[in-house]
C-alpha positions as CSV (number, residue, x, y, z in Angstrom):
1,M,-63.6,-59.4,-30.5
2,K,-65.2,-58.8,-33.7
3,I,-67.8,-56.3,-34.5
4,T,-70.5,-59.0,-35.3
5,R,-71.0,-59.8,-31.8
6,I,-72.3,-56.0,-31.0
7,L,-76.0,-56.9,-31.7
8,I,-76.5,-60.5,-30.5
9,A,-80.4,-61.5,-30.6
10,I,-81.5,-61.8,-27.0
11,T,-83.5,-65.5,-27.1
12,I,-84.7,-66.8,-24.0
13,F,-84.6,-70.8,-24.4
14,S,-87.5,-72.3,-22.2
15,V,-88.4,-75.9,-23.4
16,C,-89.5,-76.5,-19.7
17,N,-90.7,-73.9,-17.2
18,T,-89.1,-75.8,-14.3
19,L,-85.6,-75.0,-15.7
20,T,-85.8,-71.2,-14.8
21,A,-83.4,-70.4,-11.7
22,Q,-85.9,-68.4,-10.1
23,Q,-88.0,-71.5,-9.4
24,S,-85.5,-73.2,-7.4
25,K,-82.3,-72.6,-5.2
26,D,-80.5,-75.8,-6.9
27,F,-77.6,-74.7,-8.9
28,L,-78.4,-77.4,-11.6
29,K,-81.7,-78.2,-13.2
30,K,-82.3,-80.6,-15.9
31,N,-85.1,-82.5,-17.7
32,D,-85.1,-85.2,-20.1
33,T,-86.9,-84.6,-23.5
34,I,-87.0,-85.8,-27.1
35,F,-86.3,-83.5,-30.2
36,L,-87.5,-84.7,-33.7
37,S,-85.1,-83.6,-36.6
38,S,-86.5,-82.9,-40.3
39,S,-85.3,-86.3,-41.2
40,K,-87.6,-87.5,-38.6
41,T,-84.9,-89.0,-36.4
42,K,-85.7,-89.0,-32.8
43,I,-82.9,-87.3,-30.6
44,F,-82.9,-88.1,-27.0
45,A,-81.8,-84.9,-24.8
46,E,-81.2,-83.5,-21.5
47,V,-82.4,-79.7,-21.3
48,G,-81.1,-77.8,-18.4
49,S,-79.5,-74.7,-16.9
50,L,-77.0,-74.0,-14.3
51,K,-76.5,-71.3,-11.8
52,V,-73.1,-69.5,-11.7
53,P,-72.0,-66.1,-10.0
54,E,-72.1,-63.1,-12.5
55,N,-68.6,-62.0,-11.1
56,R,-66.9,-64.8,-9.1
57,K,-64.5,-62.0,-7.7
58,D,-67.4,-60.4,-5.8
59,K,-68.5,-62.6,-2.9
60,N,-71.7,-60.6,-3.0
61,S,-72.3,-61.3,-6.7
62,R,-75.9,-61.8,-8.2
63,W,-76.3,-65.1,-9.7
64,I,-77.0,-65.6,-13.4
65,T,-78.5,-68.6,-15.3
66,I,-76.6,-70.7,-17.9
67,N,-78.7,-72.8,-20.2
68,Y,-77.6,-75.9,-22.1
69,V,-78.8,-78.8,-24.3
70,R,-77.3,-82.0,-24.1
71,L,-78.0,-84.1,-27.1
72,K,-77.3,-87.8,-26.3
73,S,-74.9,-90.1,-28.6
74,T,-76.2,-93.1,-30.6
75,S,-72.9,-94.7,-30.0
76,T,-72.5,-97.6,-27.3
77,T,-69.0,-96.5,-26.7
78,P,-69.1,-92.7,-27.0
79,K,-66.2,-90.6,-26.9
80,A,-65.6,-87.5,-24.6
81,P,-68.8,-85.1,-24.5
82,L,-68.5,-82.3,-27.4
83,I,-69.3,-78.7,-26.3
84,Y,-69.9,-76.5,-29.4
85,L,-68.9,-73.0,-28.7
86,E,-71.0,-70.7,-31.0
87,G,-69.5,-67.5,-32.8
88,G,-70.2,-64.1,-31.7
89,G,-70.3,-64.9,-28.1
90,S,-74.0,-66.0,-28.5
91,A,-76.5,-68.5,-27.8
92,S,-77.0,-71.7,-29.5
93,T,-79.7,-73.8,-27.4
94,H,-82.6,-72.3,-29.0
95,K,-81.6,-73.6,-32.3
96,V,-82.5,-77.2,-31.3
97,L,-86.1,-76.0,-32.0
98,D,-85.3,-76.1,-35.8
99,P,-85.3,-79.5,-36.9
100,Y,-83.0,-78.6,-39.8
101,Y,-80.3,-77.7,-37.3
102,L,-80.8,-80.7,-35.5
103,D,-79.8,-82.9,-38.6
104,D,-76.6,-81.0,-38.9
105,W,-75.6,-82.6,-35.4
106,I,-76.8,-86.2,-36.3
107,P,-73.4,-87.4,-37.6
108,Y,-71.7,-86.2,-34.4
109,L,-74.1,-88.1,-32.3
110,A,-72.7,-91.3,-33.7
111,I,-69.4,-90.3,-31.9
112,S,-70.5,-88.5,-28.8
113,D,-72.8,-86.6,-26.6
114,V,-73.2,-82.9,-28.2
115,I,-73.6,-80.2,-25.9
116,L,-74.9,-76.8,-26.8
117,F,-74.3,-73.9,-24.4
118,D,-75.4,-70.3,-24.1
119,Q,-72.5,-68.0,-23.3
120,R,-73.2,-65.8,-20.5
121,G,-75.4,-62.9,-20.9
122,T,-77.1,-63.9,-24.3
123,T,-80.2,-64.7,-22.8
124,D,-80.3,-62.2,-20.3
125,Q,-82.4,-59.1,-21.3
126,D,-80.9,-57.1,-18.4
127,V,-77.8,-57.1,-20.2
128,L,-78.9,-55.7,-23.4
129,W,-79.6,-51.8,-23.4
130,I,-81.8,-50.4,-26.1
131,S,-81.1,-46.9,-26.8
132,N,-83.3,-43.9,-26.2
133,I,-80.9,-41.3,-27.5
134,P,-81.8,-39.8,-30.9
135,Y,-79.9,-41.1,-33.9
136,P,-77.1,-38.8,-34.6
137,E,-77.0,-37.2,-38.2
138,N,-73.4,-37.8,-39.0
139,F,-73.3,-41.3,-37.3
140,L,-72.3,-43.1,-40.6
141,V,-70.2,-40.1,-41.9
142,T,-67.3,-40.1,-39.5
143,Q,-66.0,-42.6,-36.8
144,E,-65.5,-39.5,-34.5
145,A,-69.3,-38.9,-34.6
146,A,-70.1,-42.6,-34.2
147,G,-67.5,-42.8,-31.6
148,D,-69.1,-40.1,-29.5
149,H,-72.7,-41.6,-30.0
150,W,-71.4,-45.0,-28.6
151,K,-69.6,-43.2,-25.5
152,A,-73.2,-41.3,-25.0
153,M,-75.0,-44.7,-25.2
154,G,-72.2,-46.4,-23.0
155,K,-72.9,-43.9,-20.3
156,K,-76.7,-44.3,-20.1
157,A,-76.3,-48.1,-20.5
158,L,-74.2,-48.1,-17.5
159,H,-76.5,-46.1,-15.4
160,D,-79.2,-48.2,-16.5
161,F,-77.1,-51.6,-15.8
162,E,-76.4,-50.5,-12.3
163,K,-80.0,-49.8,-11.5
164,R,-80.7,-53.4,-12.9
165,G,-78.2,-54.8,-10.6
166,V,-75.9,-55.9,-13.5
167,D,-72.2,-56.2,-13.0
168,V,-70.9,-55.7,-16.6
169,T,-67.3,-56.5,-15.3
170,G,-68.2,-60.1,-14.9
171,Y,-68.6,-60.8,-18.7
172,T,-65.0,-61.5,-19.5
173,V,-63.9,-64.5,-21.6
174,Y,-62.5,-66.1,-18.6
175,E,-65.7,-66.1,-16.5
176,S,-67.3,-67.7,-19.4
177,A,-64.7,-70.6,-19.7
178,K,-65.1,-70.9,-16.2
179,D,-68.8,-71.3,-16.7
180,I,-68.1,-74.3,-19.1
181,E,-65.8,-76.0,-16.4
182,A,-68.5,-75.6,-13.7
183,L,-70.9,-77.2,-16.1
184,R,-68.5,-80.1,-16.7
185,I,-68.1,-80.6,-13.3
186,A,-71.9,-80.4,-12.5
187,L,-72.6,-82.8,-15.2
188,K,-70.0,-85.1,-13.9
189,I,-68.2,-85.4,-17.1
190,D,-64.4,-86.3,-17.1
191,K,-63.3,-84.7,-20.2
192,I,-64.8,-82.6,-23.1
193,S,-63.8,-82.0,-26.6
194,I,-64.7,-78.5,-28.0
195,V,-65.5,-77.1,-31.3
196,G,-65.3,-73.4,-31.4
197,F,-66.0,-71.1,-34.4
198,S,-65.0,-67.2,-34.6
199,F,-65.3,-66.0,-31.1
200,G,-65.9,-69.6,-30.0
201,T,-62.4,-70.3,-30.6
202,H,-61.4,-67.1,-28.3
203,L,-63.6,-68.9,-25.7
204,G,-62.1,-72.0,-26.4
205,L,-58.4,-71.1,-26.1
206,A,-59.3,-69.2,-22.6
207,L,-60.5,-72.7,-21.6
208,I,-57.6,-74.4,-22.9
209,K,-55.4,-71.8,-20.9
210,L,-57.5,-72.4,-17.5
211,Y,-58.2,-76.0,-17.7
212,E,-56.0,-77.9,-19.9
213,D,-56.5,-81.0,-18.2
214,S,-60.2,-81.0,-18.7
215,I,-60.0,-81.1,-22.7
216,A,-59.6,-84.2,-24.7
217,S,-59.5,-82.4,-28.2
218,A,-60.2,-79.1,-29.8
219,V,-61.3,-78.0,-33.3
220,L,-60.8,-74.5,-33.8
221,A,-62.4,-72.7,-36.6
222,G,-61.6,-69.0,-37.6
223,V,-59.1,-68.5,-34.8
224,D,-59.6,-65.4,-32.6
225,G,-56.4,-65.6,-30.4
226,L,-56.4,-64.3,-26.8
227,D,-54.2,-61.4,-27.9
228,E,-56.3,-60.6,-30.9
229,S,-59.3,-58.7,-29.7
230,F,-58.1,-55.6,-31.5
231,N,-57.3,-56.1,-35.3
232,Y,-54.6,-54.7,-37.5
233,P,-56.2,-52.2,-39.7
234,G,-53.8,-53.0,-42.7
235,L,-55.3,-56.5,-42.9
236,L,-58.7,-55.0,-44.2
237,D,-56.6,-52.9,-47.0
238,M,-54.6,-56.2,-47.9
239,H,-57.9,-58.2,-48.1
240,F,-59.6,-55.5,-50.3
241,K,-56.8,-55.7,-52.8
242,K,-56.9,-59.7,-52.8
243,I,-61.0,-59.3,-53.7
244,D,-59.8,-56.6,-56.2
245,K,-57.4,-59.2,-57.8
246,L,-60.3,-62.0,-57.8
247,F,-62.6,-59.5,-59.5
248,Q,-59.7,-58.7,-62.4
249,D,-59.0,-62.5,-62.8
250,H,-62.6,-63.5,-63.0
251,M,-64.3,-60.9,-65.2
252,E,-63.6,-61.1,-69.1
253,S,-60.4,-59.8,-70.2
254,S,-61.9,-58.1,-72.9
255,A,-63.8,-55.8,-70.6
256,K,-62.1,-52.4,-69.8
257,L,-63.1,-52.5,-66.1
258,P,-61.8,-49.9,-63.6
259,N,-59.7,-51.0,-60.7
260,L,-61.8,-51.7,-57.6
261,Y,-59.0,-49.9,-55.4
262,T,-59.6,-47.0,-57.9
263,L,-63.2,-47.2,-57.4
264,L,-62.9,-47.3,-53.7
265,E,-60.7,-44.1,-53.7
266,R,-63.1,-42.3,-55.9
267,A,-66.3,-43.3,-53.7
268,M,-64.7,-42.3,-50.4
269,W,-63.6,-38.9,-52.2
270,Q,-67.1,-38.3,-53.3
271,L,-68.7,-39.2,-49.8
272,E,-66.1,-37.2,-48.0
273,N,-66.9,-34.0,-50.0
274,E,-70.7,-34.8,-50.4
275,P,-72.2,-37.5,-48.3
276,M,-75.2,-39.6,-49.7
277,N,-78.7,-39.8,-48.3
278,V,-80.5,-43.1,-48.3
279,T,-84.0,-43.9,-46.7
280,V,-84.1,-47.1,-44.4
281,L,-86.6,-48.3,-42.0
282,H,-85.9,-47.5,-38.3
283,P,-84.8,-50.8,-36.6
284,L,-87.1,-50.5,-33.7
285,S,-90.3,-48.4,-34.8
286,R,-89.7,-49.5,-38.7
287,E,-90.7,-45.9,-39.7
288,P,-89.0,-44.4,-42.7
289,M,-85.8,-42.6,-41.7
290,T,-83.1,-40.9,-43.7
291,I,-79.6,-41.8,-43.1
292,K,-76.5,-39.7,-44.4
293,V,-73.7,-42.1,-45.4
294,G,-69.9,-40.9,-45.5
295,P,-66.7,-42.4,-45.8
296,F,-67.0,-44.2,-42.2
297,G,-70.3,-45.7,-43.4
298,L,-68.8,-47.2,-46.4
299,S,-65.8,-48.4,-44.4
300,L,-67.8,-50.0,-41.8
301,I,-69.9,-51.9,-44.5
302,I,-66.8,-53.2,-46.1
303,R,-65.5,-54.2,-43.0
304,L,-68.3,-56.1,-42.1
305,D,-69.2,-57.7,-45.3
306,I,-66.2,-58.2,-47.6
307,D,-65.3,-61.7,-45.9
308,D,-68.6,-63.2,-46.5
309,T,-68.9,-64.8,-49.7
310,S,-72.6,-64.2,-49.9
311,D,-71.9,-60.4,-50.0
312,I,-68.6,-60.4,-51.8
313,P,-70.0,-60.7,-55.2
314,I,-71.9,-57.2,-54.9
315,I,-69.0,-55.2,-53.6
316,P,-67.8,-53.9,-57.1
317,R,-71.4,-53.0,-58.0
318,L,-71.7,-51.3,-54.3
319,L,-68.6,-49.1,-55.4
320,Y,-69.7,-48.5,-58.9
321,T,-73.2,-47.3,-58.0
322,I,-71.9,-45.1,-55.4
323,S,-69.9,-43.4,-58.1
324,K,-72.9,-42.8,-60.2
325,R,-74.6,-41.4,-57.1
326,D,-77.0,-44.2,-57.2
327,T,-78.2,-45.4,-53.9
328,S,-79.9,-48.7,-54.5
329,V,-77.2,-51.0,-53.3
330,L,-76.0,-48.7,-50.5
331,Q,-79.3,-48.6,-48.9
332,W,-79.6,-52.3,-48.6
333,F,-76.3,-52.6,-46.7
334,V,-77.4,-49.4,-44.5
335,Q,-80.7,-51.3,-43.8
336,K,-78.7,-54.2,-42.7
337,R,-76.2,-52.4,-40.5
338,I,-78.1,-49.3,-39.0
339,A,-79.0,-51.2,-36.0
340,Y,-75.4,-50.8,-34.6
341,A,-76.7,-47.4,-33.6
342,F,-79.4,-48.3,-31.4
343,A,-78.2,-50.8,-28.5
344,I,-75.3,-51.8,-26.2
345,P,-74.8,-55.2,-25.2
346,G,-73.0,-55.1,-21.8
347,N,-71.4,-58.6,-22.3
348,G,-70.2,-58.2,-25.8
349,L,-68.4,-54.8,-25.1
350,T,-66.8,-56.1,-21.7
351,Q,-65.7,-59.4,-23.3
352,G,-64.0,-57.5,-26.3
353,I,-62.5,-54.9,-24.1
354,A,-61.5,-57.1,-21.2
355,S,-59.6,-59.4,-23.5
356,G,-57.4,-56.5,-24.4
357,V,-54.2,-56.4,-26.3
358,S,-50.4,-56.4,-25.7
359,T,-48.5,-53.3,-25.9
360,R,-46.7,-54.3,-28.8
361,R,-49.7,-55.1,-30.6
362,W,-51.1,-51.7,-29.8
363,R,-48.2,-49.8,-31.3
364,K,-48.6,-51.6,-34.9
365,I,-52.3,-50.9,-34.7
366,D,-51.5,-47.2,-34.3
367,R,-48.8,-47.3,-37.0
368,E,-51.3,-49.0,-39.4
369,E,-54.2,-46.8,-38.7
370,D,-52.5,-43.3,-40.4
371,R,-51.8,-45.8,-43.5
372,S,-55.2,-47.5,-44.0
373,I,-57.7,-45.9,-46.3
374,F,-60.4,-47.5,-43.8
375,K,-58.5,-45.7,-40.8
376,N,-59.2,-47.6,-37.7
377,V,-63.0,-49.0,-38.7
378,V,-61.9,-52.7,-37.7
379,N,-61.7,-51.9,-34.2
380,F,-65.1,-49.9,-34.0
381,P,-66.7,-49.7,-31.5
382,F,-64.5,-51.2,-28.9
383,Y,-61.6,-48.6,-29.5
384,D,-64.0,-45.9,-29.4
385,I,-65.7,-46.7,-26.1
386,K,-63.1,-48.4,-24.1
387,E,-62.3,-45.1,-22.4
388,I,-65.5,-44.9,-20.6
389,W,-66.4,-48.7,-20.1
390,P,-65.7,-50.4,-17.0
391,T,-63.8,-53.6,-17.1
392,V,-60.9,-55.5,-15.9
393,S,-57.8,-56.6,-17.8
394,L,-57.0,-60.4,-18.4
395,E,-53.4,-59.4,-18.6
396,V,-52.7,-61.1,-21.8
397,D,-48.8,-62.3,-21.8
398,T,-47.8,-63.0,-25.4
399,R,-44.3,-63.8,-24.4
400,K,-45.3,-66.7,-22.4
401,K,-44.2,-69.7,-24.4
402,D,-45.6,-72.7,-22.3
403,K,-46.9,-75.3,-24.9
404,N,-50.1,-77.6,-24.3
405,D,-50.6,-81.2,-25.7
406,I,-54.1,-81.1,-26.5
407,R,-54.8,-82.7,-29.8
408,T,-56.0,-80.1,-32.1
409,L,-57.6,-79.4,-35.7
410,L,-57.4,-75.8,-37.1
411,L,-59.7,-74.5,-39.7
412,S,-59.5,-71.5,-41.7
413,G,-60.8,-69.6,-44.9
414,D,-58.4,-68.0,-47.6
415,L,-61.0,-65.1,-47.9
416,D,-61.4,-64.6,-44.2
417,C,-59.8,-61.3,-43.1
418,R,-61.7,-61.1,-39.8
419,T,-59.9,-64.2,-38.6
420,P,-57.2,-64.8,-41.2
421,P,-55.1,-68.0,-41.4
422,S,-52.3,-66.2,-39.9
423,Q,-53.8,-66.3,-36.6
424,A,-54.3,-70.0,-36.6
425,E,-50.5,-70.4,-37.7
426,A,-49.6,-68.4,-34.6
427,L,-50.8,-71.2,-32.5
428,Y,-48.1,-73.4,-33.5
429,D,-45.9,-71.7,-31.1
430,K,-48.2,-72.8,-28.1
431,F,-49.6,-76.0,-29.2
432,N,-47.7,-79.3,-29.3
433,N,-50.1,-81.6,-30.9
434,I,-52.0,-79.7,-34.1
435,Q,-52.9,-82.4,-36.3
436,A,-53.3,-80.2,-39.3
437,H,-54.5,-76.6,-40.5
438,I,-56.8,-76.8,-43.3
439,V,-57.5,-73.6,-45.3
440,V,-60.6,-73.7,-47.4
441,K,-60.2,-71.9,-50.5
442,N,-62.9,-69.4,-51.5
443,A,-64.2,-69.6,-47.9
444,G,-65.1,-66.4,-46.2
445,H,-65.4,-66.1,-42.5
446,E,-68.9,-67.6,-42.3
447,Q,-68.2,-70.4,-44.9
448,I,-65.4,-72.4,-43.4
449,L,-67.6,-74.8,-41.6
450,T,-70.1,-75.3,-44.5
451,N,-67.5,-77.0,-46.7
452,E,-68.4,-80.8,-47.0
453,E,-64.8,-82.3,-46.8
454,V,-64.2,-80.0,-43.8
455,K,-67.4,-81.5,-42.1
456,R,-65.9,-85.0,-43.1
457,T,-62.6,-84.3,-41.7
458,I,-64.0,-82.9,-38.3
459,L,-65.9,-86.1,-37.9
460,S,-62.8,-88.3,-38.6
461,F,-60.7,-86.3,-36.3
462,L,-63.2,-86.5,-33.4
463,S,-63.5,-90.3,-33.9
464,G,-60.0,-90.2,-33.0
465,N,-58.2,-90.8,-36.4
466,E,-55.3,-89.3,-37.7
467,V,-55.9,-86.3,-40.2
468,S,-53.5,-84.6,-42.7
469,K,-53.6,-81.4,-44.3
470,S,-55.9,-81.2,-47.1
471,F,-56.9,-78.4,-49.7
472,P,-60.8,-78.3,-49.9
473,S,-62.1,-75.6,-52.0
474,N,-65.6,-74.0,-52.0
475,D,-67.1,-72.6,-55.3
476,E,-65.2,-69.9,-57.0
477,I,-66.6,-66.4,-56.6
478,V,-68.8,-65.2,-59.5
479,F,-69.2,-61.2,-59.5
480,I,-72.0,-59.5,-60.3
481,P,-71.7,-57.1,-63.2
482,F,-72.0,-53.1,-62.4
483,T,-75.1,-53.2,-64.1
484,G,-78.0,-55.5,-65.1
485,K,-78.2,-59.0,-63.7
486,S,-76.3,-62.3,-63.8
487,E,-77.4,-65.5,-64.8
488,K,-75.2,-67.1,-62.4
489,V,-75.2,-65.4,-58.9
490,S,-77.8,-63.0,-57.5
491,H,-78.1,-60.8,-54.4
492,P,-81.0,-59.4,-52.5
493,S,-79.9,-55.9,-52.9
494,I,-80.8,-56.0,-56.6
495,E,-83.7,-58.5,-56.6
496,E,-87.0,-56.9,-57.5
């Protein structure tokens, strides 16, 4: 699982009060409603909830509620309903309250119904633990200190989860896949199509593995395979050097600019010898607090933000300002990420650890950790807390070569090191009917689905048309200079 799913916003979706599980013993509750998009288009919809066991292996399991919204198709001959699987293992039903979000789905409704689905635990505050442990001084200095803090939080969270009656071992990707199948059956749908993004592809692949016959077609964007919950450290090093080359190529040839990797090594050395202090607002109290940042803090920031094209342009300036002992840019990133020290999402942790990794992959991860300048930050905090977190193994068998025949479209970004194109390519060993693997140039992890050509390709694919490999491109990356402002690109860290 990817680290971005660590702090998932907890949003309780309640368009209709009659939908809460506590008000009825019925497993399925639903109600018809109408939403209005920003373009003033009326969208007829069904808002509902389904009760499912928290842990299907426990006959005495408590029941939890899964929310969904079914946007009704405008076609007279709709194809299989489309279920969207959100990235980050998160919720999506609350987004229908945003009229602009609804506009994005109108073209899809000309093809089929669209079902938005809240993955288990994402709207249940009982599965989120807010820390009452004091912030440790060296959390962003060393991964060891951060890992120890997560273990301390994890132990207290588990104690509180037990008192709340929460069984964290029920929050695996397979249990979530079974929720989707249960919803399909409850809604009396013959087959579904799926569009998954990032962790949504991980869930989609679990669904395909368990219920291949229930799926008509699949769009997988930013592929996160069932054996890829833990990442190779070397991929981050390779990606950083790729960004360095882009930086050198795109800046004026006459400028005598330092190599970004040299700047990175210098920044790491400086932070190792003398961590920098930055002042940010406490994510809960909003009171000012001083944070000490060392090599781990910089590694974590780069890990989280170097494959998002909205942040890539500022990375050179971040490193340059650190070399000058200037905290202005660093402060913005620390404020953005410090919340990771203050909460434990029980569902997200279990999903990441339970999906696990093969022995062969573990060995390669261990070898690459020793050689990476970023060490094992790509697997924080899952690697650091897995020893104390109770879970079950999904027993990933990478040797199994059984192929499925599901009609599939794969999408990747060439600047995505979180779910690199190579992970999508690996699916050719297990899928017989991949229509195309489209790699979007200049697209980071978050920009894969925003490309207009990609949107048209997805719609054509879901309509049943043949698609061929294409080479769409987003705008080229424009980097922000070390000092001053750029007329072509801006970033909130340097805005007045």
